KEDREN-159838 format. One line per field, with one value per atom (N, C-alpha, C): residue number from 1; residue in three letters; atom name; x, y, z. Coordinates in pm, whole numbers, plus 50000, padded with zeros to 5 digits. Layout:
N
i: [NUM,...]
aa: [ala,...]
at: [CA,...]
X: [X,...]
Y: [Y,...]
Z: [Z,...]
//
This chain:
176
i: [1,1,1,2,2,2,3,3,3,4,4,4,5,5,5,6,6,6,7,7,7,8,8,8,9,9,9,10,10,10,11,11,11,12,12,12,13,13,13,14,14,14,15,15,15,16,16,16,17,17,17,18,18,18,19,19,19,20,20,20,21,21,21,22,22,22,23,23,23,24,24,24,25,25,25,26,26,26,27,27,27,28,28,28,29,29,29,30,30,30,31,31,31,32,32,32,33,33,33,34,34,34,35,35,35,36,36,36,37,37,37,38,38,38,39,39,39,40,40,40,41,41,41,42,42,42,43,43,43,44,44,44,45,45,45,46,46,46,47,47,47,48,48,48,49,49,49,50,50,50,51,51,51,52,52,52,53,53,53,54,54,54,55,55,55,56,56,56,57,57,57,58,58,58,59,59,59,60,60,60,61,61,61,62,62,62,63,63,63,64,64,64,65,65,65,66,66,66,67,67,67,68,68,68,69,69,69,70,70,70,71,71,71,72,72,72,73,73,73,74,74,74,75,75,75,76,76,76,77,77,77,78,78,78,79,79,79,80,80,80,81,81,81,82,82,82,83,83,83,84,84,84,85,85,85,86,86,86,87,87,87,88,88,88,89,89,89,90,90,90,91,91,91,92,92,92,93,93,93,94,94,94,95,95,95,96,96,96,97,97,97,98,98,98,99,99,99,100,100,100,101,101,101,102,102,102,103,103,103,104,104,104,105,105,105,106,106,106,107,107,107,108,108,108,109,109,109,110,110,110,111,111,111,112,112,112,113,113,113,114,114,114,115,115,115,116,116,116,117,117,117,118,118,118,119,119,119,120,120,120,121,121,121,122,122,122,123,123,123,124,124,124,125,125,125,126,126,126,127,127,127,128,128,128,129,129,129,130,130,130,131,131,131,132,132,132,133,133,133,134,134,134,135,135,135,136,136,136,137,137,137,138,138,138,139,139,139,140,140,140,141,141,141,142,142,142,143,143,143,144,144,144,145,145,145,146,146,146,147,147,147,148,148,148,149,149,149,150,150,150,151,151,151,152,152,152,153,153,153,154,154,154,155,155,155,156,156,156,157,157,157,158,158,158,159,159,159,160,160,160,161,161,161,162,162,162,163,163,163,164,164,164,165,165,165,166,166,166,167,167,167,168,168,168,169,169,169,170,170,170,171,171,171,172,172,172,173,173,173,174,174,174,175,175,175,176,176,176]
aa: [met,met,met,ile,ile,ile,met,met,met,leu,leu,leu,ala,ala,ala,ser,ser,ser,cys,cys,cys,leu,leu,leu,met,met,met,trp,trp,trp,tyr,tyr,tyr,ser,ser,ser,ser,ser,ser,cys,cys,cys,asn,asn,asn,lys,lys,lys,ile,ile,ile,arg,arg,arg,gln,gln,gln,leu,leu,leu,thr,thr,thr,ala,ala,ala,ile,ile,ile,asp,asp,asp,phe,phe,phe,ser,ser,ser,tyr,tyr,tyr,thr,thr,thr,leu,leu,leu,pro,pro,pro,arg,arg,arg,thr,thr,thr,thr,thr,thr,phe,phe,phe,ile,ile,ile,tyr,tyr,tyr,pro,pro,pro,gln,gln,gln,gly,gly,gly,gly,gly,gly,leu,leu,leu,lys,lys,lys,asn,asn,asn,thr,thr,thr,glu,glu,glu,val,val,val,leu,leu,leu,leu,leu,leu,tyr,tyr,tyr,thr,thr,thr,gly,gly,gly,ser,ser,ser,ile,ile,ile,tyr,tyr,tyr,ile,ile,ile,asn,asn,asn,leu,leu,leu,asp,asp,asp,ser,ser,ser,leu,leu,leu,leu,leu,leu,ala,ala,ala,ala,ala,ala,asn,asn,asn,gly,gly,gly,leu,leu,leu,ser,ser,ser,gly,gly,gly,gly,gly,gly,met,met,met,val,val,val,gly,gly,gly,asn,asn,asn,thr,thr,thr,phe,phe,phe,ile,ile,ile,arg,arg,arg,lys,lys,lys,phe,phe,phe,ser,ser,ser,val,val,val,thr,thr,thr,ile,ile,ile,glu,glu,glu,his,his,his,pro,pro,pro,pro,pro,pro,gly,gly,gly,ala,ala,ala,asn,asn,asn,phe,phe,phe,asp,asp,asp,trp,trp,trp,val,val,val,gln,gln,gln,ser,ser,ser,ala,ala,ala,arg,arg,arg,val,val,val,val,val,val,val,val,val,ser,ser,ser,gly,gly,gly,asn,asn,asn,his,his,his,asn,asn,asn,leu,leu,leu,asp,asp,asp,pro,pro,pro,ser,ser,ser,gln,gln,gln,glu,glu,glu,val,val,val,ala,ala,ala,phe,phe,phe,ile,ile,ile,val,val,val,asn,asn,asn,pro,pro,pro,ser,ser,ser,pro,pro,pro,gly,gly,gly,asp,asp,asp,thr,thr,thr,ile,ile,ile,leu,leu,leu,asn,asn,asn,met,met,met,glu,glu,glu,met,met,met,thr,thr,thr,lys,lys,lys,ala,ala,ala,asn,asn,asn,ile,ile,ile,arg,arg,arg,asn,asn,asn,tyr,tyr,tyr,phe,phe,phe,asp,asp,asp,lys,lys,lys,ser,ser,ser,thr,thr,thr,ile,ile,ile,tyr,tyr,tyr,tyr,tyr,tyr,gly,gly,gly,leu,leu,leu,tyr,tyr,tyr,gly,gly,gly,val,val,val,leu,leu,leu,asp,asp,asp,gly,gly,gly,ala,ala,ala,phe,phe,phe,pro,pro,pro,phe,phe,phe,glu,glu,glu,trp,trp,trp,val,val,val,gln,gln,gln,met,met,met,tyr,tyr,tyr,leu,leu,leu,asp,asp,asp,ala,ala,ala,gln,gln,gln,ile,ile,ile,gln,gln,gln,phe,phe,phe,arg,arg,arg,leu,leu,leu,glu,glu,glu,pro,pro,pro,leu,leu,leu]
at: [N,CA,C,N,CA,C,N,CA,C,N,CA,C,N,CA,C,N,CA,C,N,CA,C,N,CA,C,N,CA,C,N,CA,C,N,CA,C,N,CA,C,N,CA,C,N,CA,C,N,CA,C,N,CA,C,N,CA,C,N,CA,C,N,CA,C,N,CA,C,N,CA,C,N,CA,C,N,CA,C,N,CA,C,N,CA,C,N,CA,C,N,CA,C,N,CA,C,N,CA,C,N,CA,C,N,CA,C,N,CA,C,N,CA,C,N,CA,C,N,CA,C,N,CA,C,N,CA,C,N,CA,C,N,CA,C,N,CA,C,N,CA,C,N,CA,C,N,CA,C,N,CA,C,N,CA,C,N,CA,C,N,CA,C,N,CA,C,N,CA,C,N,CA,C,N,CA,C,N,CA,C,N,CA,C,N,CA,C,N,CA,C,N,CA,C,N,CA,C,N,CA,C,N,CA,C,N,CA,C,N,CA,C,N,CA,C,N,CA,C,N,CA,C,N,CA,C,N,CA,C,N,CA,C,N,CA,C,N,CA,C,N,CA,C,N,CA,C,N,CA,C,N,CA,C,N,CA,C,N,CA,C,N,CA,C,N,CA,C,N,CA,C,N,CA,C,N,CA,C,N,CA,C,N,CA,C,N,CA,C,N,CA,C,N,CA,C,N,CA,C,N,CA,C,N,CA,C,N,CA,C,N,CA,C,N,CA,C,N,CA,C,N,CA,C,N,CA,C,N,CA,C,N,CA,C,N,CA,C,N,CA,C,N,CA,C,N,CA,C,N,CA,C,N,CA,C,N,CA,C,N,CA,C,N,CA,C,N,CA,C,N,CA,C,N,CA,C,N,CA,C,N,CA,C,N,CA,C,N,CA,C,N,CA,C,N,CA,C,N,CA,C,N,CA,C,N,CA,C,N,CA,C,N,CA,C,N,CA,C,N,CA,C,N,CA,C,N,CA,C,N,CA,C,N,CA,C,N,CA,C,N,CA,C,N,CA,C,N,CA,C,N,CA,C,N,CA,C,N,CA,C,N,CA,C,N,CA,C,N,CA,C,N,CA,C,N,CA,C,N,CA,C,N,CA,C,N,CA,C,N,CA,C,N,CA,C,N,CA,C,N,CA,C,N,CA,C,N,CA,C,N,CA,C,N,CA,C,N,CA,C,N,CA,C,N,CA,C,N,CA,C,N,CA,C,N,CA,C,N,CA,C,N,CA,C,N,CA,C,N,CA,C,N,CA,C,N,CA,C,N,CA,C,N,CA,C,N,CA,C,N,CA,C,N,CA,C,N,CA,C,N,CA,C,N,CA,C,N,CA,C,N,CA,C,N,CA,C,N,CA,C,N,CA,C,N,CA,C,N,CA,C,N,CA,C]
X: [47134,47111,47062,46970,46920,47033,47122,47235,47327,47353,47437,47372,47244,47172,47174,47159,47162,47300,47405,47542,47568,47523,47543,47467,47344,47266,47332,47383,47450,47576,47656,47778,47744,47644,47603,47556,47477,47428,47542,47637,47753,47838,47855,47933,47866,47733,47660,47671,47663,47676,47815,47917,48054,48070,48012,48021,47948,47834,47758,47827,47903,47971,48113,48158,48292,48299,48419,48440,48559,48553,48667,48747,48876,48964,49074,49091,49197,49314,49432,49555,49645,49676,49766,49909,49988,50127,50206,50310,50394,50455,50466,50525,50669,50707,50843,50911,51025,51102,51223,51254,51370,51430,51552,51622,51651,51620,51654,51769,51885,51999,51987,52062,52062,52104,52031,52063,51949,51972,51868,51873,51823,51823,51683,51677,51549,51473,51343,51252,51284,51347,51369,51306,51261,51203,51316,51313,51412,51340,51407,51354,51388,51285,51306,51322,51250,51256,51198,51253,51197,51192,51089,51072,50990,50964,50885,50781,50677,50568,50551,50555,50532,50401,50312,50186,50158,50135,50100,49949,49905,49762,49683,49743,49674,49651,49751,49736,49632,49627,49528,49387,49365,49235,49201,49296,49273,49246,49317,49296,49158,49094,48960,48853,48890,48794,48757,48839,48810,48908,48858,48945,48987,48909,48942,48882,48950,48897,49000,48967,49058,49059,49167,49179,49143,49045,49000,49070,48995,49052,49125,49239,49326,49371,49358,49389,49473,49557,49618,49509,49475,49364,49411,49534,49589,49740,49800,49945,49981,50063,50108,50255,50318,50459,50466,50535,50544,50689,50725,50860,50867,50969,50990,51104,51211,51328,51387,51451,51479,51357,51357,51244,51224,51100,51067,51073,51114,51123,50982,50968,50841,50870,50764,50778,50778,50820,50824,50920,51006,51104,51049,50922,50862,50751,50764,50662,50549,50585,50487,50552,50468,50519,50422,50475,50390,50447,50358,50396,50362,50456,50434,50455,50390,50414,50459,50532,50585,50603,50622,50648,50796,50883,51026,51092,51212,51281,51331,51335,51375,51262,51142,51022,50993,51024,51001,50948,50828,50731,50666,50600,50534,50398,50320,50187,50172,50130,50111,49987,50000,49888,49848,49937,49906,49989,49937,50010,49964,50045,50007,50080,50010,50067,50051,50156,50157,50107,50183,50142,50133,50053,50036,50165,50198,50318,50316,50428,50441,50396,50346,50301,50415,50384,50479,50432,50311,50255,50205,50243,50188,50083,49958,49848,49819,49859,49850,49706,49678,49549,49565,49471,49481,49428,49492,49446,49340,49322,49228,49264,49394,49443,49443,49388,49385,49526,49585,49722,49726,49614,49609,49712,49733,49825,49969,50005,50141,50167,50062,50079,50092,50110,50126,50247,50349,50469,50473,50365,50350,50423,50521,50595,50574,50542,50540,50641,50686,50784,50718,50759,50702,50813,50786,50880,50808,50870,50819,50908,50849,50922,50876,50966,50931,50997,50928,50986,51024,51154,51203,51173,51140,51105,51194,51306,51399,51507,51591,51702,51652,51715,51684,51748,51670,51722,51785,51803,51855,51968,52047,52148,52083,51977,51899,51763,51668,51534,51495,51450,51397,51246,51191,51048,50995,50864,50804,50681,50656,50544,50437,50315,50200,50115,50077,49999,49899,49796,49694,49650,49634,49590,49453,49365,49233,49224,49190,49175,49028,48987,48852,48872,48820,48836,48707,48718,48601,48613,48518,48522,48494,48545,48519,48382]
Y: [46878,46935,47079,47101,47236,47327,47273,47351,47392,47302,47331,47437,47425,47524,47660,47663,47790,47855,47774,47827,47884,47813,47860,47990,47999,48123,48237,48211,48315,48364,48269,48306,48386,48342,48410,48553,48570,48704,48792,48737,48815,48859,48770,48801,48913,48908,49012,49146,49143,49267,49325,49239,49287,49349,49289,49344,49478,49490,49615,49728,49697,49800,49827,49755,49775,49911,49969,50097,50084,50162,50171,50294,50275,50383,50398,50520,50548,50614,50564,50616,50665,50795,50852,50835,50770,50748,50877,50894,51013,51014,51132,51146,51098,51020,50967,51025,51089,51146,51057,51037,50956,51008,50965,51003,50876,50880,50769,50817,50752,50792,50731,50787,50734,50587,50505,50363,50285,50160,50076,50079,49974,49960,49977,50020,50037,49904,49912,49797,49689,49728,49633,49691,49602,49646,49668,49784,49817,49856,49834,49877,50024,50109,50253,50291,50221,50253,50138,50120,50025,50091,50060,50119,50027,50075,49996,50085,50018,50084,50013,50089,50032,50088,50000,50042,49951,50012,49938,49920,49799,49772,49794,49764,49788,49938,50019,50164,50217,50157,50196,50171,50055,50023,50120,50143,50232,50375,50422,50558,50577,50468,50474,50431,50434,50409,50264,50173,50032,49972,49937,49880,49738,49672,49538,49520,49448,49426,49363,49362,49306,49391,49380,49450,49351,49388,49302,49335,49332,49358,49492,49491,49608,49625,49747,49773,49899,49902,50028,50101,50218,50293,50394,50445,50546,50529,50543,50543,50627,50728,50812,50845,50871,50909,51042,51140,51273,51313,51366,51419,51557,51577,51706,51785,51718,51782,51687,51731,51868,51934,52065,52136,52092,52076,52036,51886,51808,51663,51602,51494,51422,51273,51193,51048,50989,51063,51010,50892,50872,50762,50635,50639,50523,50467,50339,50272,50220,50167,50119,50117,50108,50101,50017,49960,49882,49889,49865,49864,49727,49671,49542,49558,49472,49467,49326,49318,49190,49192,49076,49064,49071,49087,49095,49196,49239,49344,49297,49166,49114,49120,49152,49160,49027,48918,48786,48692,48643,48670,48808,48853,48983,48977,49081,49090,49229,49235,49363,49431,49561,49636,49757,49799,49916,49909,49973,49971,50087,50116,50209,50163,50168,50129,50247,50276,50384,50517,50576,50707,50807,50908,51009,51088,51126,51205,51334,51365,51487,51474,51357,51340,51363,51438,51456,51381,51326,51246,51115,51005,50875,50840,50852,50811,50665,50578,50435,50386,50280,50211,50100,50091,49992,49856,49750,49614,49566,49640,49604,49471,49443,49321,49341,49245,49250,49222,49317,49302,49282,49248,49232,49133,49023,48920,48969,49076,49129,49207,49245,49323,49236,49108,49022,49061,49118,49162,49314,49383,49528,49605,49546,49615,49543,49620,49563,49639,49576,49634,49652,49755,49779,49816,49789,49823,49889,49990,50059,50018,49949,49904,49985,50004,50072,50005,50002,49957,50083,50096,50215,50210,50325,50335,50442,50400,50495,50534,50622,50665,50748,50728,50808,50945,51049,51177,51268,51219,51302,51231,51309,51248,51180,51241,51188,51257,51194,51252,51236,51346,51339,51328,51227,51202,51186,51190,51156,51068,50987,50894,50943,50936,50959,50833,50786,50663,50668,50591,50581,50435,50391,50254,50260,50170,50161,50031,50045,49931,49913,49791,49758,49721,49804,49783,49725,49607,49536,49516,49569,49549,49402,49361,49222,49210]
Z: [52094,51964,51976,52070,52092,52140,52223,52273,52158,52066,51950,51863,51838,51757,51825,51957,52031,52020,52033,52022,51882,51780,51643,51619,51670,51654,51730,51849,51928,51857,51806,51734,51609,51536,51414,51444,51550,51583,51633,51710,51755,51637,51541,51423,51343,51330,51259,51331,51463,51541,51523,51527,51508,51370,51268,51133,51123,51190,51185,51259,51363,51441,51394,51293,51238,51169,51172,51104,51010,50903,50812,50852,50866,50908,50804,50754,50657,50728,50700,50760,50648,50650,50552,50600,50520,50557,50543,50624,50608,50467,50410,50277,50281,50182,50173,50050,50071,49962,49934,49807,49770,49640,49613,49490,49411,49283,49194,49105,49116,49033,48893,48801,48665,48668,48600,48596,48536,48511,48453,48302,48242,48098,48043,47919,47852,47849,47872,47868,47972,48080,48189,48316,48402,48529,48630,48692,48795,48923,49034,49163,49181,49182,49198,49344,49433,49575,49656,49775,49869,50007,50082,50215,50305,50425,50519,50586,50634,50704,50836,50946,51078,51132,51171,51231,51350,51466,51586,51583,51557,51540,51669,51786,51913,51934,51901,51913,51815,51697,51597,51649,51710,51768,51881,51971,52085,52039,51937,51886,51826,51790,51734,51834,51963,52069,52090,52043,52059,52161,52277,52380,52345,52267,52220,52083,52002,51869,51780,51655,51558,51433,51360,51233,51124,51044,50936,50806,50698,50566,50563,50501,50493,50349,50298,50158,50144,50042,50000,49925,49972,49913,49809,49829,49739,49737,49619,49607,49487,49509,49399,49415,49302,49298,49223,49281,49222,49205,49089,49068,49130,49212,49278,49213,49178,49115,49013,48911,48871,48808,48803,48742,48597,48558,48423,48397,48495,48477,48475,48400,48395,48386,48378,48376,48235,48136,48000,47987,48081,48081,48146,48191,48256,48167,48132,48051,48140,48257,48353,48491,48593,48731,48812,48920,49009,49150,49246,49387,49443,49518,49583,49733,49812,49956,49991,50103,50145,50296,50353,50495,50529,50426,50451,50358,50396,50320,50184,50160,50029,49927,49975,49890,49820,49888,49831,49938,49927,49822,49841,49738,49745,49677,49700,49641,49579,49455,49388,49443,49476,49532,49447,49356,49273,49145,49040,48913,48825,48724,48618,48492,48381,48253,48157,48084,47985,48041,48134,48185,48069,48085,47981,47963,47839,47814,47897,47956,48035,48179,48221,48360,48458,48562,48673,48797,48788,48897,48839,48905,48869,48974,48938,49026,48993,49082,49058,49072,49000,49012,49115,49207,49315,49268,49316,49284,49383,49492,49599,49665,49671,49736,49887,49960,50106,50158,50231,50281,50431,50493,50639,50690,50622,50670,50678,50609,50616,50744,50817,50939,51064,51049,51166,51250,51188,51260,51274,51248,51257,51147,51081,50976,50845,50742,50609,50524,50422,50331,50195,50124,49992,49895,49770,49664,49549,49493,49374,49258,49163,49045,48925,48830,48707,48588,48476,48351,48274,48249,48182,48033,47979,47837,47775,47725,47667,47766,47725,47809,47926,48040,48159,48135,48119,48071,48178,48298,48406,48478,48551,48635,48755,48804,48916,48915,48980,48995,49141,49201,49338,49329,49398,49394,49535,49549,49678,49656,49759,49758,49854,49813,49900,49897,50014,50020,50136,50122,50225,50236,50361,50389,50454,50416,50477,50556,50685,50775,50809,50822,50873,51021,51112,51255,51310,51374,51423,51573,51651,51795,51830,51946,51990,52053]
//
């Protein structure tokens, strides 16, 4: 009984030490540029863009001075979409937008990580609100897939729109 209590106390203290020495690391993803061609119907959700993120978790730990450890809770910390071309274009044609992540390119199943509803008239940047969903389990294969969906509000007023995505992921790095 004393041995069991000693083991539990040792495990508990090791776990507390690991939590105290953990660090939060933010990783800014490379900017992604894409073109959305004219398409989609009013008041329907359409897939505006899909992409993937590859992160080598062992390299991430090593780059932060951890020879051994684990990656804990992981969140999308920032996600924005900006119109680059044509000049004068804005998001008045978007009623709402959301971002999902998945473990496969079909985005099924997926988890919503960011959204925006009723962007302000004339907006050229959609600064999404984060859901604070833990996406750590999607990195088991090092690559996660994401999709940007939008609900169109009215006619798409352009032949095409060139946009770019800016995103940041926050990892909780815990030494062993």
